[in-house]
C-alpha positions in Angstrom: 27.1 35.4 91.0 28.8 38.8 91.3 30.6 37.6 94.4 31.9 34.4 92.7 33.2 36.5 89.8 34.8 39.0 92.1 36.6 36.2 94.0 37.8 34.6 90.8 39.0 38.0 89.6 40.9 38.5 92.8 42.8 35.3 92.2 43.7 36.4 88.7 44.9 39.8 90.1 47.0 38.1 92.8 48.7 35.9 90.1 49.3 39.0 87.9 50.8 41.0 90.8 53.2 38.1 91.6 54.3 38.1 87.9 54.7 41.8 87.6 55.6 43.3 91.0 59.0 42.5 92.4 58.1 43.8 95.9 55.1 41.5 96.0 57.3 38.5 95.3 59.8 39.6 97.9 57.1 39.9 100.6 55.8 36.4 99.7 59.4 35.1 99.9 60.3 36.8 103.2 57.0 36.2 105.1 56.5 32.6 103.8 53.3 30.9 102.8 49.8 32.3 103.4 46.7 30.2 102.9 43.5 32.1 103.2 39.9 32.2 102.1 36.8 34.2 101.7 33.3 32.8 102.2 29.7 33.7 103.2 28.6 32.3 106.6 26.4 29.7 104.9 29.3 28.7 102.6 27.1 29.2 99.5 30.0 31.2 98.0 33.6 30.3 99.0 37.0 30.5 97.5 40.5 30.0 98.9 43.9 31.2 97.9 47.3 29.5 98.6 50.1 32.0 98.2 53.8 31.3 98.4 57.0 32.5 96.7 56.6 29.6 94.2 53.2 30.6 93.0 49.6 31.4 93.8 46.7 28.8 93.6 43.1 29.7 93.7 40.2 27.3 93.9 36.5 27.2 95.0 35.6 25.9 98.4 37.0 26.5 101.9 39.4 23.8 103.2 39.9 23.4 106.9 43.7 24.0 106.9 43.7 27.7 106.1 45.6 30.3 108.1 42.9 32.9 107.7 39.3 33.0 106.8 37.1 36.1 106.1 33.5 35.1 106.6 30.8 37.5 105.5 27.2 37.5 106.7 25.9 37.4 103.1 27.0 38.1 99.5 25.8 41.7 99.6 27.9 42.5 102.6 30.9 40.8 101.0 30.5 42.8 97.8 30.1 46.1 99.7 33.3 45.6 101.7 35.5 43.9 99.1 34.8 46.6 96.5 36.6 49.1 98.8 38.8 46.9 101.1 40.1 49.5 103.5 41.0 48.8 107.1 38.2 51.0 108.2 35.6 49.0 106.2 36.8 45.7 107.7 36.8 47.1 111.2 33.3 48.6 110.8 32.2 45.2 109.3 33.6 43.3 112.3 31.9 45.7 114.8 28.5 45.4 113.2 28.7 41.7 112.5 28.9 41.7 108.8 32.5 40.2 108.8 34.0 37.5 111.0 37.7 36.8 111.1 38.7 33.2 111.7 42.5 33.1 112.3 45.2 35.4 113.5 44.8 39.1 113.0 48.5 39.4 112.1 47.7 37.3 109.0 45.0 39.8 108.1 47.5 42.6 108.4 50.0 40.7 106.2 47.2 40.0 103.7 46.2 43.7 103.6 49.8 44.7 102.9 50.0 42.2 100.0 46.6 43.3 98.6 48.0 46.9 98.5 50.1 45.8 95.5 47.2 44.8 93.3 46.7 48.2 91.9 
């Protein structure tokens, strides 16, 4: 339940950043569309985000047409990493098998740059 709430809140924060932060909107416009999702390996908890210069949509589930997926071993691993989403936390999670990246690592770097504007 905590992970579902955190993922919903992430969608709300992304929409808020798009409304309030000019640089966030510029990055979305310059780099184009980014469709990504977060899920546990068993897909018990999953949410996807479709981000473009026109808007940000967030919905439950994990469609197959996403550019990037972050798959976590379980909800506890996801909460631990997403509460402090540093590059180091993601790398450590990938090394020890708590996180699996499905997609291009350049999209992950682009996503991390955008997520930096959520503060």
